C-alpha atoms as an extended CHARMM CRD file, in Angstrom:
* protein
*
       284  EXT
         1         1  UNK       CA            108.5860000000      102.5440000000      118.8460000000  PROA      1               0.0000000000
         2         2  UNK       CA            107.7330000000      105.1560000000      116.2760000000  PROA      2               0.0000000000
         3         3  UNK       CA            107.3200000000      104.4910000000      112.5710000000  PROA      3               0.0000000000
         4         4  UNK       CA            107.8710000000      107.8460000000      110.8450000000  PROA      4               0.0000000000
         5         5  UNK       CA            106.4090000000      108.6900000000      107.4370000000  PROA      5               0.0000000000
         6         6  UNK       CA            108.2680000000      108.9600000000      104.1570000000  PROA      6               0.0000000000
         7         7  UNK       CA            108.9350000000      112.6930000000      103.9570000000  PROA      7               0.0000000000
         8         8  UNK       CA            109.2440000000      112.5120000000      100.1680000000  PROA      8               0.0000000000
         9         9  UNK       CA            105.4890000000      111.9430000000       99.9140000000  PROA      9               0.0000000000
        10        10  UNK       CA            102.7650000000      114.5960000000      100.1200000000  PROA      10              0.0000000000
        11        11  UNK       CA             99.6610000000      113.1140000000      101.7450000000  PROA      11              0.0000000000
        12        12  UNK       CA             98.3750000000      110.6080000000      104.2920000000  PROA      12              0.0000000000
        13        13  UNK       CA             94.9690000000      109.2540000000      105.3480000000  PROA      13              0.0000000000
        14        14  UNK       CA             93.6610000000      109.7580000000      108.8710000000  PROA      14              0.0000000000
        15        15  UNK       CA             90.1970000000      108.7780000000      110.1210000000  PROA      15              0.0000000000
        16        16  UNK       CA             88.3960000000      109.3460000000      106.8470000000  PROA      16              0.0000000000
        17        17  UNK       CA             90.3750000000      112.3120000000      105.5280000000  PROA      17              0.0000000000
        18        18  UNK       CA             93.2650000000      112.8440000000      103.1040000000  PROA      18              0.0000000000
        19        19  UNK       CA             95.6120000000      115.3200000000      104.7840000000  PROA      19              0.0000000000
        20        20  UNK       CA             98.8620000000      117.0360000000      103.7330000000  PROA      20              0.0000000000
        21        21  UNK       CA            101.9440000000      115.4390000000      105.2240000000  PROA      21              0.0000000000
        22        22  UNK       CA            102.8200000000      118.5940000000      107.1800000000  PROA      22              0.0000000000
        23        23  UNK       CA             99.8070000000      117.7540000000      109.3670000000  PROA      23              0.0000000000
        24        24  UNK       CA            101.3250000000      114.3830000000      110.2840000000  PROA      24              0.0000000000
        25        25  UNK       CA            102.3830000000      113.8070000000      113.8740000000  PROA      25              0.0000000000
        26        26  UNK       CA            104.4500000000      110.8220000000      114.9820000000  PROA      26              0.0000000000
        27        27  UNK       CA            102.1870000000      110.7530000000      118.0310000000  PROA      27              0.0000000000
        28        28  UNK       CA             99.5170000000      109.3170000000      115.7250000000  PROA      28              0.0000000000
        29        29  UNK       CA            101.5930000000      106.1400000000      115.4090000000  PROA      29              0.0000000000
        30        30  UNK       CA            101.8500000000      105.6570000000      119.1660000000  PROA      30              0.0000000000
        31        31  UNK       CA             99.3970000000      103.4160000000      120.9300000000  PROA      31              0.0000000000
        32        32  UNK       CA             98.9310000000      100.0320000000      122.5350000000  PROA      32              0.0000000000
        33        33  UNK       CA             97.6880000000       96.8630000000      120.8280000000  PROA      33              0.0000000000
        34        34  UNK       CA             98.2240000000       98.2940000000      117.3600000000  PROA      34              0.0000000000
        35        35  UNK       CA             97.2820000000       96.0680000000      114.4490000000  PROA      35              0.0000000000
        36        36  UNK       CA             98.8840000000       96.8780000000      111.1310000000  PROA      36              0.0000000000
        37        37  UNK       CA             99.7300000000       95.8540000000      107.6030000000  PROA      37              0.0000000000
        38        38  UNK       CA            102.6200000000       96.9580000000      105.4230000000  PROA      38              0.0000000000
        39        39  UNK       CA            101.5250000000       96.8920000000      101.7950000000  PROA      39              0.0000000000
        40        40  UNK       CA            103.7430000000       97.3080000000       98.7810000000  PROA      40              0.0000000000
        41        41  UNK       CA            102.7090000000       99.6760000000       96.0210000000  PROA      41              0.0000000000
        42        42  UNK       CA            104.0630000000       99.1830000000       92.5230000000  PROA      42              0.0000000000
        43        43  UNK       CA            102.9460000000      101.4080000000       89.6430000000  PROA      43              0.0000000000
        44        44  UNK       CA            100.3950000000      102.9480000000       92.0380000000  PROA      44              0.0000000000
        45        45  UNK       CA             98.9020000000       99.4910000000       92.6200000000  PROA      45              0.0000000000
        46        46  UNK       CA             98.5880000000       98.0290000000       96.1340000000  PROA      46              0.0000000000
        47        47  UNK       CA             99.9510000000       94.5290000000       95.6060000000  PROA      47              0.0000000000
        48        48  UNK       CA             97.6720000000       91.7130000000       96.8400000000  PROA      48              0.0000000000
        49        49  UNK       CA             95.4370000000       94.2340000000       98.6020000000  PROA      49              0.0000000000
        50        50  UNK       CA             92.5430000000       91.8480000000       99.2790000000  PROA      50              0.0000000000
        51        51  UNK       CA             94.8700000000       89.3330000000      100.9220000000  PROA      51              0.0000000000
        52        52  UNK       CA             96.2840000000       92.0300000000      103.1820000000  PROA      52              0.0000000000
        53        53  UNK       CA             92.8270000000       93.3210000000      104.0960000000  PROA      53              0.0000000000
        54        54  UNK       CA             91.5910000000       89.8210000000      104.9290000000  PROA      54              0.0000000000
        55        55  UNK       CA             94.5260000000       89.3670000000      107.2920000000  PROA      55              0.0000000000
        56        56  UNK       CA             93.9290000000       92.8340000000      108.7470000000  PROA      56              0.0000000000
        57        57  UNK       CA             90.3020000000       91.8890000000      109.4210000000  PROA      57              0.0000000000
        58        58  UNK       CA             91.4200000000       88.6650000000      111.1120000000  PROA      58              0.0000000000
        59        59  UNK       CA             93.8300000000       90.5900000000      113.3480000000  PROA      59              0.0000000000
        60        60  UNK       CA             91.0440000000       93.0560000000      114.1890000000  PROA      60              0.0000000000
        61        61  UNK       CA             88.6840000000       90.2530000000      115.1500000000  PROA      61              0.0000000000
        62        62  UNK       CA             91.3220000000       88.6470000000      117.3590000000  PROA      62              0.0000000000
        63        63  UNK       CA             91.8340000000       91.9820000000      119.1290000000  PROA      63              0.0000000000
        64        64  UNK       CA             88.1200000000       92.6990000000      119.4260000000  PROA      64              0.0000000000
        65        65  UNK       CA             88.2400000000       95.6920000000      117.0730000000  PROA      65              0.0000000000
        66        66  UNK       CA             85.3290000000       96.6780000000      114.8430000000  PROA      66              0.0000000000
        67        67  UNK       CA             86.7070000000       97.9210000000      111.5190000000  PROA      67              0.0000000000
        68        68  UNK       CA             85.1500000000       98.8270000000      108.1840000000  PROA      68              0.0000000000
        69        69  UNK       CA             86.9960000000       97.3440000000      105.1970000000  PROA      69              0.0000000000
        70        70  UNK       CA             85.0450000000       99.4690000000      102.7230000000  PROA      70              0.0000000000
        71        71  UNK       CA             86.2710000000      102.6150000000      104.4740000000  PROA      71              0.0000000000
        72        72  UNK       CA             89.8310000000      101.3100000000      104.4210000000  PROA      72              0.0000000000
        73        73  UNK       CA             89.6960000000      100.3580000000      100.7340000000  PROA      73              0.0000000000
        74        74  UNK       CA             88.2950000000      103.7670000000       99.8330000000  PROA      74              0.0000000000
        75        75  UNK       CA             90.9990000000      105.4550000000      101.9000000000  PROA      75              0.0000000000
        76        76  UNK       CA             93.7150000000      103.5390000000      100.0570000000  PROA      76              0.0000000000
        77        77  UNK       CA             92.2380000000      104.4170000000       96.6700000000  PROA      77              0.0000000000
        78        78  UNK       CA             91.9490000000      108.0920000000       97.5900000000  PROA      78              0.0000000000
        79        79  UNK       CA             95.4930000000      108.1960000000       98.9710000000  PROA      79              0.0000000000
        80        80  UNK       CA             96.9650000000      106.6440000000       95.8250000000  PROA      80              0.0000000000
        81        81  UNK       CA             94.9210000000      109.0220000000       93.6960000000  PROA      81              0.0000000000
        82        82  UNK       CA             96.2150000000      112.0470000000       95.6260000000  PROA      82              0.0000000000
        83        83  UNK       CA             99.7310000000      110.6560000000       95.9990000000  PROA      83              0.0000000000
        84        84  UNK       CA            100.6200000000      108.2720000000       93.1250000000  PROA      84              0.0000000000
        85        85  UNK       CA            103.9190000000      106.4020000000       93.5170000000  PROA      85              0.0000000000
        86        86  UNK       CA            106.0400000000      104.1640000000       91.3200000000  PROA      86              0.0000000000
        87        87  UNK       CA            107.2070000000      101.9030000000       94.1340000000  PROA      87              0.0000000000
        88        88  UNK       CA            106.7830000000      102.4000000000       97.8610000000  PROA      88              0.0000000000
        89        89  UNK       CA            105.3120000000      100.6970000000      100.9270000000  PROA      89              0.0000000000
        90        90  UNK       CA            102.5090000000      102.1250000000      102.9860000000  PROA      90              0.0000000000
        91        91  UNK       CA            101.5510000000      101.3050000000      106.5400000000  PROA      91              0.0000000000
        92        92  UNK       CA             97.9310000000      100.6340000000      107.4170000000  PROA      92              0.0000000000
        93        93  UNK       CA             97.3380000000      100.7010000000      111.1690000000  PROA      93              0.0000000000
        94        94  UNK       CA             94.4920000000      100.7530000000      113.6450000000  PROA      94              0.0000000000
        95        95  UNK       CA             94.1520000000      100.9740000000      117.3930000000  PROA      95              0.0000000000
        96        96  UNK       CA             91.5190000000      102.0150000000      119.8900000000  PROA      96              0.0000000000
        97        97  UNK       CA             91.7730000000      103.5950000000      123.3430000000  PROA      97              0.0000000000
        98        98  UNK       CA             89.8620000000      105.8790000000      125.6970000000  PROA      98              0.0000000000
        99        99  UNK       CA             90.2620000000      108.7230000000      123.1950000000  PROA      99              0.0000000000
       100       100  UNK       CA             88.5930000000      106.7650000000      120.4020000000  PROA      100             0.0000000000
       101       101  UNK       CA             89.7500000000      104.8170000000      117.3640000000  PROA      101             0.0000000000
       102       102  UNK       CA             92.6200000000      105.6790000000      115.0460000000  PROA      102             0.0000000000
       103       103  UNK       CA             92.7880000000      104.5160000000      111.4240000000  PROA      103             0.0000000000
       104       104  UNK       CA             95.9810000000      105.6740000000      109.7600000000  PROA      104             0.0000000000
       105       105  UNK       CA             97.3990000000      105.0050000000      106.2830000000  PROA      105             0.0000000000
       106       106  UNK       CA            100.7030000000      106.5620000000      105.3040000000  PROA      106             0.0000000000
       107       107  UNK       CA            103.7640000000      105.9030000000      103.1710000000  PROA      107             0.0000000000
       108       108  UNK       CA            106.9050000000      104.7880000000      104.9750000000  PROA      108             0.0000000000
       109       109  UNK       CA            110.5970000000      104.7940000000      104.0110000000  PROA      109             0.0000000000
       110       110  UNK       CA            111.0210000000      101.6650000000      101.9210000000  PROA      110             0.0000000000
       111       111  UNK       CA            114.0370000000       99.5930000000      101.0100000000  PROA      111             0.0000000000
       112       112  UNK       CA            113.9950000000       96.9120000000       98.3580000000  PROA      112             0.0000000000
       113       113  UNK       CA            116.7350000000       94.3720000000       97.5760000000  PROA      113             0.0000000000
       114       114  UNK       CA            119.4930000000       95.5670000000       95.2880000000  PROA      114             0.0000000000
       115       115  UNK       CA            120.2700000000       93.8160000000       92.0180000000  PROA      115             0.0000000000
       116       116  UNK       CA            123.3270000000       92.2650000000       93.6790000000  PROA      116             0.0000000000
       117       117  UNK       CA            121.2960000000       90.9640000000       96.6310000000  PROA      117             0.0000000000
       118       118  UNK       CA            118.7680000000       89.4140000000       94.2710000000  PROA      118             0.0000000000
       119       119  UNK       CA            121.5470000000       87.8350000000       92.2100000000  PROA      119             0.0000000000
       120       120  UNK       CA            123.8610000000       86.5290000000       94.9460000000  PROA      120             0.0000000000
       121       121  UNK       CA            121.6070000000       86.3480000000       98.0040000000  PROA      121             0.0000000000
       122       122  UNK       CA            121.6440000000       87.9920000000      101.4270000000  PROA      122             0.0000000000
       123       123  UNK       CA            123.1640000000       87.2080000000      104.8110000000  PROA      123             0.0000000000
       124       124  UNK       CA            121.0190000000       86.3000000000      107.8250000000  PROA      124             0.0000000000
       125       125  UNK       CA            121.6860000000       85.7260000000      111.5070000000  PROA      125             0.0000000000
       126       126  UNK       CA            119.7070000000       83.8240000000      114.1200000000  PROA      126             0.0000000000
       127       127  UNK       CA            118.1370000000       85.3300000000      117.2390000000  PROA      127             0.0000000000
       128       128  UNK       CA            116.7490000000       83.4570000000      120.2360000000  PROA      128             0.0000000000
       129       129  UNK       CA            113.2790000000       85.0120000000      120.3900000000  PROA      129             0.0000000000
       130       130  UNK       CA            109.6850000000       84.1000000000      119.6080000000  PROA      130             0.0000000000
       131       131  UNK       CA            106.3180000000       85.7570000000      119.1840000000  PROA      131             0.0000000000
       132       132  UNK       CA            103.7310000000       84.7380000000      121.7750000000  PROA      132             0.0000000000
       133       133  UNK       CA            100.8010000000       85.2090000000      119.3890000000  PROA      133             0.0000000000
       134       134  UNK       CA            102.4410000000       84.7740000000      115.9830000000  PROA      134             0.0000000000
       135       135  UNK       CA             99.2890000000       84.5260000000      113.8680000000  PROA      135             0.0000000000
       136       136  UNK       CA             98.1150000000       88.0630000000      114.7440000000  PROA      136             0.0000000000
       137       137  UNK       CA             99.9310000000       91.0000000000      113.1560000000  PROA      137             0.0000000000
       138       138  UNK       CA            100.3460000000       93.4350000000      116.0080000000  PROA      138             0.0000000000
       139       139  UNK       CA            103.4250000000       95.3630000000      117.0580000000  PROA      139             0.0000000000
       140       140  UNK       CA            105.9970000000       93.4270000000      119.0830000000  PROA      140             0.0000000000
       141       141  UNK       CA            108.2000000000       96.3140000000      120.0880000000  PROA      141             0.0000000000
       142       142  UNK       CA            110.7170000000       94.2620000000      122.0940000000  PROA      142             0.0000000000
       143       143  UNK       CA            111.6010000000       91.8500000000      119.2820000000  PROA      143             0.0000000000
       144       144  UNK       CA            111.6490000000       94.6640000000      116.7290000000  PROA      144             0.0000000000
       145       145  UNK       CA            114.1060000000       96.6850000000      118.8260000000  PROA      145             0.0000000000
       146       146  UNK       CA            116.4980000000       93.7580000000      119.3360000000  PROA      146             0.0000000000
       147       147  UNK       CA            116.2950000000       92.7400000000      115.6780000000  PROA      147             0.0000000000
       148       148  UNK       CA            116.9590000000       96.2820000000      114.4920000000  PROA      148             0.0000000000
       149       149  UNK       CA            120.0510000000       96.4920000000      116.6810000000  PROA      149             0.0000000000
       150       150  UNK       CA            121.4450000000       93.2620000000      115.2010000000  PROA      150             0.0000000000
       151       151  UNK       CA            120.6570000000       94.3790000000      111.6470000000  PROA      151             0.0000000000
       152       152  UNK       CA            122.4810000000       97.6450000000      112.2110000000  PROA      152             0.0000000000
       153       153  UNK       CA            125.5170000000       96.4140000000      114.1320000000  PROA      153             0.0000000000
       154       154  UNK       CA            126.0800000000       93.1410000000      112.2400000000  PROA      154             0.0000000000
       155       155  UNK       CA            125.1760000000       94.5080000000      108.7920000000  PROA      155             0.0000000000
       156       156  UNK       CA            122.9810000000       91.5360000000      107.9390000000  PROA      156             0.0000000000
       157       157  UNK       CA            119.7480000000       91.6880000000      105.9500000000  PROA      157             0.0000000000
       158       158  UNK       CA            117.4330000000       89.8900000000      108.3750000000  PROA      158             0.0000000000
       159       159  UNK       CA            117.3680000000       87.8280000000      111.5710000000  PROA      159             0.0000000000
       160       160  UNK       CA            115.6710000000       84.4640000000      111.9700000000  PROA      160             0.0000000000
       161       161  UNK       CA            113.7790000000       83.8340000000      115.2060000000  PROA      161             0.0000000000
       162       162  UNK       CA            114.6760000000       80.6660000000      117.1210000000  PROA      162             0.0000000000
       163       163  UNK       CA            112.1690000000       79.5210000000      119.7440000000  PROA      163             0.0000000000
       164       164  UNK       CA            112.8760000000       78.1120000000      123.2090000000  PROA      164             0.0000000000
       165       165  UNK       CA            113.0440000000       74.5780000000      121.7800000000  PROA      165             0.0000000000
       166       166  UNK       CA            115.7340000000       75.5440000000      119.2660000000  PROA      166             0.0000000000
       167       167  UNK       CA            113.5120000000       75.6560000000      116.1810000000  PROA      167             0.0000000000
       168       168  UNK       CA            113.4980000000       78.3680000000      113.5260000000  PROA      168             0.0000000000
       169       169  UNK       CA            110.0280000000       79.8020000000      113.0390000000  PROA      169             0.0000000000
       170       170  UNK       CA            110.2740000000       82.9420000000      110.8850000000  PROA      170             0.0000000000
       171       171  UNK       CA            112.2150000000       86.1240000000      110.2840000000  PROA      171             0.0000000000
       172       172  UNK       CA            111.7050000000       89.2670000000      112.3260000000  PROA      172             0.0000000000
       173       173  UNK       CA            109.8610000000       90.7530000000      109.3350000000  PROA      173             0.0000000000
       174       174  UNK       CA            109.7650000000       87.8870000000      106.8510000000  PROA      174             0.0000000000
       175       175  UNK       CA            109.0070000000       84.1960000000      106.4360000000  PROA      175             0.0000000000
       176       176  UNK       CA            111.6520000000       81.6400000000      105.5970000000  PROA      176             0.0000000000
       177       177  UNK       CA            111.8720000000       78.5010000000      103.4550000000  PROA      177             0.0000000000
       178       178  UNK       CA            114.7060000000       75.9570000000      103.4760000000  PROA      178             0.0000000000
       179       179  UNK       CA            115.6470000000       73.3470000000      100.8960000000  PROA      179             0.0000000000
       180       180  UNK       CA            116.6050000000       69.9390000000      102.2550000000  PROA      180             0.0000000000
       181       181  UNK       CA            116.4290000000       66.5110000000      100.6010000000  PROA      181             0.0000000000
       182       182  UNK       CA            114.7270000000       67.9410000000       97.4980000000  PROA      182             0.0000000000
       183       183  UNK       CA            111.8080000000       69.4670000000       99.3790000000  PROA      183             0.0000000000
       184       184  UNK       CA            110.9600000000       72.8260000000      100.9160000000  PROA      184             0.0000000000
       185       185  UNK       CA            110.7130000000       73.1910000000      104.6730000000  PROA      185             0.0000000000
       186       186  UNK       CA            108.8100000000       76.0010000000      106.3470000000  PROA      186             0.0000000000
       187       187  UNK       CA            107.2200000000       76.3270000000      109.7650000000  PROA      187             0.0000000000
       188       188  UNK       CA            103.5510000000       75.3350000000      110.1780000000  PROA      188             0.0000000000
       189       189  UNK       CA            100.9460000000       78.0800000000      109.9710000000  PROA      189             0.0000000000
       190       190  UNK       CA            100.3170000000       77.9470000000      113.7210000000  PROA      190             0.0000000000
       191       191  UNK       CA            103.9110000000       79.0010000000      114.4110000000  PROA      191             0.0000000000
       192       192  UNK       CA            104.1830000000       82.0340000000      112.1380000000  PROA      192             0.0000000000
       193       193  UNK       CA            102.5180000000       85.1800000000      110.9680000000  PROA      193             0.0000000000
       194       194  UNK       CA            101.1300000000       83.9380000000      107.6680000000  PROA      194             0.0000000000
       195       195  UNK       CA            102.8040000000       86.3340000000      105.2690000000  PROA      195             0.0000000000
       196       196  UNK       CA            100.9940000000       87.1890000000      102.0480000000  PROA      196             0.0000000000
       197       197  UNK       CA            104.1060000000       86.5110000000       99.9730000000  PROA      197             0.0000000000
       198       198  UNK       CA            104.5420000000       83.2140000000      101.8200000000  PROA      198             0.0000000000
       199       199  UNK       CA            101.0110000000       82.1720000000      100.9080000000  PROA      199             0.0000000000
       200       200  UNK       CA            101.6010000000       83.0570000000       97.2660000000  PROA      200             0.0000000000
       201       201  UNK       CA            104.7610000000       80.9320000000       97.2850000000  PROA      201             0.0000000000
       202       202  UNK       CA            102.8110000000       78.0100000000       98.7530000000  PROA      202             0.0000000000
       203       203  UNK       CA            100.2290000000       78.3740000000       95.9710000000  PROA      203             0.0000000000
       204       204  UNK       CA            103.0120000000       78.4840000000       93.3700000000  PROA      204             0.0000000000
       205       205  UNK       CA            104.5570000000       75.3270000000       94.8090000000  PROA      205             0.0000000000
       206       206  UNK       CA            101.1990000000       73.5530000000       94.6880000000  PROA      206             0.0000000000
       207       207  UNK       CA            100.8680000000       74.5100000000       91.0210000000  PROA      207             0.0000000000
       208       208  UNK       CA            104.4120000000       73.3680000000       90.2210000000  PROA      208             0.0000000000
       209       209  UNK       CA            103.9860000000       70.2260000000       92.3520000000  PROA      209             0.0000000000
       210       210  UNK       CA            106.8750000000       71.1590000000       94.6270000000  PROA      210             0.0000000000
       211       211  UNK       CA            106.6570000000       69.2960000000       97.9280000000  PROA      211             0.0000000000
       212       212  UNK       CA            106.5280000000       71.3960000000      101.1040000000  PROA      212             0.0000000000
       213       213  UNK       CA            107.1610000000       69.9330000000      104.5470000000  PROA      213             0.0000000000
       214       214  UNK       CA            105.4050000000       72.1610000000      107.0730000000  PROA      214             0.0000000000
       215       215  UNK       CA            107.6550000000       71.8300000000      110.0790000000  PROA      215             0.0000000000
       216       216  UNK       CA            110.0240000000       74.0650000000      111.9910000000  PROA      216             0.0000000000
       217       217  UNK       CA            113.6500000000       73.4540000000      111.0810000000  PROA      217             0.0000000000
       218       218  UNK       CA            115.9970000000       72.9860000000      114.0060000000  PROA      218             0.0000000000
       219       219  UNK       CA            118.7360000000       75.5970000000      114.1620000000  PROA      219             0.0000000000
       220       220  UNK       CA            121.1740000000       72.6870000000      114.3160000000  PROA      220             0.0000000000
       221       221  UNK       CA            119.8920000000       71.4900000000      110.9180000000  PROA      221             0.0000000000
       222       222  UNK       CA            120.9280000000       74.5970000000      108.9870000000  PROA      222             0.0000000000
       223       223  UNK       CA            124.1820000000       72.9950000000      107.8480000000  PROA      223             0.0000000000
       224       224  UNK       CA            122.2130000000       70.1070000000      106.3350000000  PROA      224             0.0000000000
       225       225  UNK       CA            120.1910000000       72.3820000000      104.0460000000  PROA      225             0.0000000000
       226       226  UNK       CA            121.1950000000       73.1220000000      100.4640000000  PROA      226             0.0000000000
       227       227  UNK       CA            119.3440000000       76.3850000000       99.9840000000  PROA      227             0.0000000000
       228       228  UNK       CA            117.2050000000       79.0080000000      101.6500000000  PROA      228             0.0000000000
       229       229  UNK       CA            115.0680000000       82.0210000000      100.7680000000  PROA      229             0.0000000000
       230       230  UNK       CA            112.9660000000       84.5300000000      102.6350000000  PROA      230             0.0000000000
       231       231  UNK       CA            109.6540000000       86.0400000000      101.6200000000  PROA      231             0.0000000000
       232       232  UNK       CA            108.0420000000       89.3320000000      102.5110000000  PROA      232             0.0000000000
       233       233  UNK       CA            106.4170000000       92.5160000000      101.3020000000  PROA      233             0.0000000000
       234       234  UNK       CA            109.6810000000       94.2830000000      100.4450000000  PROA      234             0.0000000000
       235       235  UNK       CA            112.0550000000       91.3610000000       99.6980000000  PROA      235             0.0000000000
       236       236  UNK       CA            109.4460000000       89.4220000000       97.6680000000  PROA      236             0.0000000000
       237       237  UNK       CA            111.2310000000       86.0750000000       97.1080000000  PROA      237             0.0000000000
       238       238  UNK       CA            114.8490000000       86.6680000000       98.0710000000  PROA      238             0.0000000000
       239       239  UNK       CA            117.6480000000       84.0620000000       98.0540000000  PROA      239             0.0000000000
       240       240  UNK       CA            119.9370000000       83.6350000000      101.0500000000  PROA      240             0.0000000000
       241       241  UNK       CA            123.6890000000       83.1750000000      100.7250000000  PROA      241             0.0000000000
       242       242  UNK       CA            124.6240000000       82.7900000000      104.3980000000  PROA      242             0.0000000000
       243       243  UNK       CA            123.0590000000       82.0660000000      107.8060000000  PROA      243             0.0000000000
       244       244  UNK       CA            125.4170000000       82.6850000000      110.7200000000  PROA      244             0.0000000000
       245       245  UNK       CA            128.5400000000       80.7320000000      109.6740000000  PROA      245             0.0000000000
       246       246  UNK       CA            126.8460000000       78.4780000000      107.1150000000  PROA      246             0.0000000000
       247       247  UNK       CA            127.4230000000       79.5580000000      103.5020000000  PROA      247             0.0000000000
       248       248  UNK       CA            125.3520000000       78.5130000000      100.4890000000  PROA      248             0.0000000000
       249       249  UNK       CA            127.7450000000       78.4900000000       97.5460000000  PROA      249             0.0000000000
       250       250  UNK       CA            125.0470000000       78.7250000000       94.8820000000  PROA      250             0.0000000000
       251       251  UNK       CA            121.4190000000       79.7400000000       94.4970000000  PROA      251             0.0000000000
       252       252  UNK       CA            119.3090000000       76.6780000000       93.5790000000  PROA      252             0.0000000000
       253       253  UNK       CA            117.3340000000       76.8840000000       90.3320000000  PROA      253             0.0000000000
       254       254  UNK       CA            114.2270000000       76.0900000000       92.3620000000  PROA      254             0.0000000000
       255       255  UNK       CA            114.4870000000       79.4590000000       94.1170000000  PROA      255             0.0000000000
       256       256  UNK       CA            114.8550000000       81.2880000000       90.7930000000  PROA      256             0.0000000000
       257       257  UNK       CA            111.8140000000       79.4810000000       89.3680000000  PROA      257             0.0000000000
       258       258  UNK       CA            109.6230000000       80.3360000000       92.3530000000  PROA      258             0.0000000000
       259       259  UNK       CA            110.7580000000       83.9660000000       92.2370000000  PROA      259             0.0000000000
       260       260  UNK       CA            109.9250000000       84.2550000000       88.5190000000  PROA      260             0.0000000000
       261       261  UNK       CA            106.4400000000       82.8350000000       89.0510000000  PROA      261             0.0000000000
       262       262  UNK       CA            105.8790000000       85.2210000000       91.9460000000  PROA      262             0.0000000000
       263       263  UNK       CA            106.7860000000       88.2550000000       89.8340000000  PROA      263             0.0000000000
       264       264  UNK       CA            104.2770000000       87.0790000000       87.2360000000  PROA      264             0.0000000000
       265       265  UNK       CA            101.5730000000       87.1760000000       89.9270000000  PROA      265             0.0000000000
       266       266  UNK       CA            102.6020000000       90.7290000000       90.8440000000  PROA      266             0.0000000000
       267       267  UNK       CA            102.3110000000       91.8800000000       87.2380000000  PROA      267             0.0000000000
       268       268  UNK       CA             98.8820000000       90.2600000000       86.9410000000  PROA      268             0.0000000000
       269       269  UNK       CA             97.8240000000       92.0510000000       90.1190000000  PROA      269             0.0000000000
       270       270  UNK       CA             98.7600000000       95.3910000000       88.5340000000  PROA      270             0.0000000000
       271       271  UNK       CA             96.7500000000       94.5850000000       85.4040000000  PROA      271             0.0000000000
       272       272  UNK       CA             93.7090000000       93.5960000000       87.4840000000  PROA      272             0.0000000000
       273       273  UNK       CA             93.8710000000       96.7650000000       89.5910000000  PROA      273             0.0000000000
       274       274  UNK       CA             94.0140000000       98.9900000000       86.5190000000  PROA      274             0.0000000000
       275       275  UNK       CA             91.0830000000       97.1460000000       84.9550000000  PROA      275             0.0000000000
       276       276  UNK       CA             89.0000000000       97.4730000000       88.1280000000  PROA      276             0.0000000000
       277       277  UNK       CA             89.6990000000      101.1980000000       88.3700000000  PROA      277             0.0000000000
       278       278  UNK       CA             88.9020000000      101.7700000000       84.6940000000  PROA      278             0.0000000000
       279       279  UNK       CA             85.6080000000       99.8950000000       85.0790000000  PROA      279             0.0000000000
       280       280  UNK       CA             84.7950000000      101.9160000000       88.1930000000  PROA      280             0.0000000000
       281       281  UNK       CA             85.5030000000      105.2120000000       86.4150000000  PROA      281             0.0000000000
       282       282  UNK       CA             83.4350000000      104.2420000000       83.3710000000  PROA      282             0.0000000000
       283       283  UNK       CA             80.4480000000      103.2960000000       85.5310000000  PROA      283             0.0000000000
       284       284  UNK       CA             80.2580000000      106.7310000000       87.1580000000  PROA      284             0.0000000000
């Protein structure tokens, strides 16, 4: 499955070089055992970059890849310097084969929730599928293809994966939290790809003393929940208004509070990035 670049941008990074986008070939995105990160940029700041790079390093170690985080960080800085953006996602990917290693960083078409989706919530559907190695972020082309077909034909925002035992683990490209009996429920870390936004939400809940029950919710329990939200690079903290035939008639205040605290972390990240870059420039 190909992941084309955002043609509105001008440059990309490939194996140590900043290149004009007209040099980009979709063939560069094709390979086996690809590890990747999708990182959101806001005000030319890569949001939670260190968290993403730590996860990228973990994925590389699990796949037996030898990567250089300093090279990657420099590549990201140089790309954002050559191609500043207000808000966009970029894809960081790496794979190795008989032809050598490929390190690629490029902007991708990005969609963020609309004001209406943030206000009223989004609709989800369930899909009987599971990742066989959920803690490593590598391409699962089969699940992605099926999920994309459902998203397109059913006009829903996301699909939730249901494992062979009937438990909801995560979204096809997000994590999910449910509200039941005045506590949050989310799958244990061993069952999901530990999303960066998810981890930030967990930290927020610890600060606010919100109880989290780390267990997989049964698909048959959805009707017993009183609220739900998904987390991810593009959706951030996004309320859910419907899952299959179950409708949530209001967005709980708890979801709004968590979302507001998350956006505060994003703004602080932008301030820190600017300060680091100013200090770096002044030291030269």
